[in-house]
C-alpha positions in Angstrom: 3.7 22.3 33.2 0.8 19.9 32.9 1.4 16.7 31.0 -2.0 15.5 29.7 -1.0 12.0 28.8 1.8 9.5 28.2 2.0 8.1 24.7 4.6 5.4 23.9 2.7 3.6 21.2 3.5 4.5 17.6 0.4 5.6 15.7 -0.4 3.6 12.6 -0.9 5.4 9.3 -4.4 5.9 8.1 -5.7 5.5 4.5 -6.5 8.8 2.8 -10.0 10.2 2.4 -12.1 9.6 -0.7 -11.4 12.0 -3.6 -14.7 13.8 -2.9 -13.7 14.5 0.7 -10.2 15.5 -0.4 -11.6 17.8 -3.1 -13.5 19.7 -0.4 -10.4 20.1 1.7 -8.5 21.3 -1.4 -11.2 23.9 -2.1 -11.1 25.0 1.6 -7.3 25.5 1.5 -7.0 26.8 -2.1 -6.6 30.5 -1.2 -3.8 29.6 1.2 -2.2 27.3 -1.4 -2.3 30.0 -4.1 -1.0 32.7 -1.7 2.0 30.8 -0.5 5.1 32.8 -1.5 7.7 31.2 -3.8 10.4 31.3 -1.1 8.3 29.0 1.1 8.1 26.2 -1.5 9.8 22.9 -0.5 11.4 20.4 -2.9 9.1 17.4 -3.1 11.6 14.7 -1.9 9.0 12.7 0.0 6.3 10.3 -1.1 3.2 12.4 -0.7 0.7 9.5 -0.2 2.9 8.1 2.6 3.2 11.6 4.2 -0.6 12.1 4.1 -1.2 8.7 5.6 1.3 9.3 8.4 -0.1 12.7 9.3 -3.6 11.4 9.4 -2.5 8.6 11.6 -0.8 10.8 14.2 -3.5 13.5 14.1 -5.6 12.2 17.0 -2.6 12.3 19.3 -1.7 15.8 18.2 -5.2 17.1 18.7 -5.1 15.6 22.3 -2.3 18.0 22.9 -4.1 21.1 21.6 -5.2 22.4 25.0 -1.6 22.3 26.2 -0.4 24.0 23.1 -2.9 26.8 23.5 -2.2 27.2 27.2 1.6 27.1 27.2 2.7 28.4 23.8 0.8 31.6 23.5 2.6 32.8 20.4 2.3 29.5 18.5 -0.3 29.6 15.7 -2.6 26.8 16.9 -4.6 27.2 13.7 -1.8 25.2 12.0 -2.9 22.2 14.1 -6.6 22.9 13.6 -6.1 22.9 9.9 -3.6 20.1 9.6 -6.1 17.5 8.4 -7.4 20.0 5.8 -3.8 20.6 4.6 -3.1 16.8 4.4 -6.2 16.0 2.4 -5.6 19.1 0.2 -2.1 17.8 -0.6 -3.5 14.4 -1.3 -6.0 15.8 -3.8 -3.4 18.0 -5.4 -1.3 14.9 -5.9 -4.2 13.1 -7.6 -4.8 16.1 -9.9 -1.2 16.1 -10.9 -1.3 12.4 -11.7 -4.5 12.9 -13.8 -3.1 16.0 -15.6 -1.5 13.8 -18.3 -4.5 11.5 -18.7 -4.7 8.0 -17.4 -7.9 6.6 -18.9 -6.1 3.9 -20.9 -4.3 2.7 -17.9 -7.3 1.9 -15.8 -7.8 -1.8 -16.8 -4.1 -2.9 -16.3 -3.9 -0.9 -13.1 -7.0 -2.8 -11.7 -5.6 -6.1 -12.8 -2.4 -5.4 -10.8 -4.0 -3.6 -7.9 -6.6 -6.2 -6.9 -4.3 -9.1 -6.3 -1.6 -6.9 -4.8 -4.1 -5.5 -2.2 -5.2 -9.0 -1.3 -1.6 -10.4 -0.9 -0.4 -7.4 1.2 -3.6 -7.5 3.2 -3.2 -11.2 4.0 0.4 -10.6 5.0 -0.7 -7.6 7.2 -3.3 -9.8 8.9 -0.7 -12.4 9.7 1.6 -9.8 11.2 -1.3 -8.2 13.1 -2.1 -11.6 14.7 1.5 -11.7 16.0 1.2 -8.1 17.3 3.7 -6.7 14.8 1.1 -4.4 13.1 -1.9 -2.6 14.4 -4.8 -5.0 14.2 -7.5 -2.3 14.2 -5.9 -0.5 11.3 -5.6 -3.7 9.3 -9.2 -4.5 10.0 -10.2 -1.1 8.8 -8.4 -1.6 5.5 -10.0 -5.1 5.1 -13.5 -3.4 5.3 -12.9 -1.5 2.1 -14.9 -2.3 -1.0 -14.9 -1.1 -4.6 -12.2 0.4 -6.8 -11.7 3.6 -4.8 -11.2 1.7 -1.6 -8.8 -0.6 -3.4 -6.7 2.4 -4.3 -6.8 3.9 -0.9 -6.1 0.6 0.8 -2.9 0.2 -1.3 -1.7 3.6 -0.1 -2.5 2.7 3.5 -0.9 -0.7 3.3 2.3 0.8 1.7 2.5 3.3 4.5 1.8 0.7 7.2 4.5 -1.7 6.0 7.0 1.1 5.3 6.6 2.6 8.8 7.2 -0.8 10.5 9.7 -2.3 8.1 12.6 -2.5 10.5 10.4 -4.6 12.9 8.8 -6.8 10.2 11.6 -7.4 7.7 12.3 -11.1 7.4 9.0 -11.9 9.2 6.7 -11.5 6.2 6.3 -12.8 2.7 5.7 -9.2 1.5 8.7 -7.7 -0.3 10.0 -4.1 -0.3 9.2 -3.9 -4.1 5.5 -4.9 -3.4 5.3 -2.3 -0.7 6.8 0.4 -2.9 4.6 -0.6 -5.8 1.4 -0.4 -3.7 2.3 3.2 -2.8 2.7 4.0 -6.5 -0.3 2.2 -7.9 -2.9 3.4 -5.4 -2.8 7.1 -6.4 -2.4 6.1 -10.1 -5.5 4.1 -9.9 -7.5 6.9 -8.3 -6.3 9.3 -11.0 -7.3 6.9 -13.7 -10.7 6.5 -12.2 -11.1 10.2 -12.0 -10.0 10.7 -15.7 -12.6 8.1 -16.7 -15.4 10.0 -14.9 -14.4 13.6 -15.5 -11.7 13.7 -18.1 -8.2 15.2 -17.6 -7.4 17.5 -14.8 -5.7 20.9 -15.1 -2.6 21.2 -17.3 0.6 19.6 -16.1 2.3 22.9 -15.2 -0.7 24.2 -13.2 -1.2 20.9 -11.5 2.5 20.6 -10.6 2.5 24.1 -9.1 -0.5 23.5 -7.0 0.9 20.1 -5.9 4.2 21.8 -4.8 2.3 24.5 -2.9 -0.1 22.1 -1.2 2.8 19.9 -0.2 4.7 22.8 1.2 1.7 24.1 3.2 1.3 20.7 4.8 5.0 20.2 5.6 5.3 23.7 7.1 2.2 23.2 9.3 3.3 19.8 10.5 6.8 20.9 11.2 5.6 23.8 13.4 3.2 21.5 15.2 6.1 19.1 15.7 8.2 21.8 17.2 5.4 22.6 19.7 5.1 18.9 20.6 8.9 18.7 21.1 8.8 21.6 23.6 5.7 20.3 25.5 6.9 16.6 25.7 10.6 17.2 26.2 10.8 15.6 29.6 8.7 12.6 28.7 10.8 11.8 25.7 7.9 10.7 23.6 7.7 13.7 21.1 9.0 11.6 18.2 6.3 9.0 18.9 3.5 11.6 19.0 4.8 13.5 16.0 7.4 11.5 14.1 9.6 13.0 11.4 8.1 12.9 7.9 11.6 11.9 6.8 12.0 8.9 9.0 12.1 5.6 7.1 13.3 7.1 3.8 16.6 5.2 4.1 19.9 6.1 5.6 19.9 7.2 9.2 16.7 7.4 11.2 15.4 10.8 11.8 15.4 12.0 15.3 14.3 15.0 17.3 17.2 16.9 15.8 15.2 17.1 12.6 13.2 19.8 14.3 15.1 22.3 16.4 14.4 22.2 20.1 11.8 24.8 20.9 12.8 27.8 23.1 10.8 28.9 26.1 8.1 30.0 23.7 8.3 28.0 20.5 7.0 30.9 18.5 10.0 33.1 19.2 12.4 31.4 16.9 12.2 30.6 13.2 11.7 27.0 12.1 14.3 24.5 11.1 13.4 22.4 8.1 13.5 18.6 8.7 16.7 16.9 7.7 16.4 15.0 4.5 18.8 12.1 4.3 20.5 11.9 0.9 18.6 14.8 -0.6 19.1 18.5 -1.0 17.7 20.4 2.0 14.3 22.1 1.4 13.8 25.8 1.5 13.6 27.0 5.1 10.7 29.3 5.7 11.5 32.7 7.2 8.5 33.1 9.5 7.2 30.7 12.2 3.7 30.2 11.0 2.2 29.8 7.6 0.2 33.0 7.1 -3.4 32.6 6.3 -4.3 34.3 3.0 -6.7 37.2 3.1 -10.2 35.7 3.3 -9.0 32.2 4.0 -11.5 30.0 5.7 -11.1 29.9 9.5 -10.2 26.7 11.3 -13.0 24.3 11.4 -15.1 26.1 8.8 -17.3 23.9 6.6 -15.8 23.1 3.3 -17.5 24.8 0.4 -18.6 23.0 -2.8 -16.6 22.0 -5.8 -13.2 23.5 -6.3 -13.2 26.8 -8.2 -11.0 27.8 -11.2 -12.3 24.9 -13.3 -10.6 22.2 -11.2 -12.6 19.0 -11.7 -13.7 17.0 -8.7 -12.1 13.6 -9.1 -14.8 11.0 -8.7 -17.0 13.6 -6.9 
């Protein structure tokens, strides 16, 4: 079996897209989100912004394996990989809608007062760690280039994911604290939601927003989990599958997730049902019954251009 490359370097998380880009992805995936059956919903026991940043960070390495997936795993639904970015950004936007559903316009000023110095402190710490080779310098420079309130919010999400993903290596070597890292991951999405409410008013009602958030999250986790199974099969001998497609549950505390989080793929990974990732210290999520997330009737094909504003009265946050 051909092995296209060797990848031992851990991919750094990427900051999420702007709300406008995420809104287009959400609209693109909306029919699939709404069509997801209740038995495929997964308990949200992960930090959605961190998950989105992680998936976006490893996406280039996953796409580099696409030819091998298509060649060697004929029954695997490669569309899951093709639409992984769309699912990630859709989950990000659904999370922002959920945050804005209860209104946050009065919180904007205090959020900004906290966010701006927190971003600068963490960014300075990240630059110091990057100079010592402990964090990815290119990723840190990309975060530094951000300007404006939206970038401040996205930068905090990216910084939180970057520090969290490397905490075992950097703990005790930085002035940044775990509380600051945690708070950055909280305040970034809250700030985006508050900016959206200021521009467009409240989002959909809390019940509707929570339902779409749960569905979008489940769609993303199912697609990533199946892609991870394919990578585990293709890269079994090289032993770098967890570097190319790390567990979404790694770094949550407790034991580190390993390749056992996703069952080893058989001769054709599509011949067996999936195994949900292990969740340390949390109730196991619902295990889907089929291998691939079925596309809803009329769902946009992989790579299709995203349509305009989201239907059903969903406001485009900061569009």
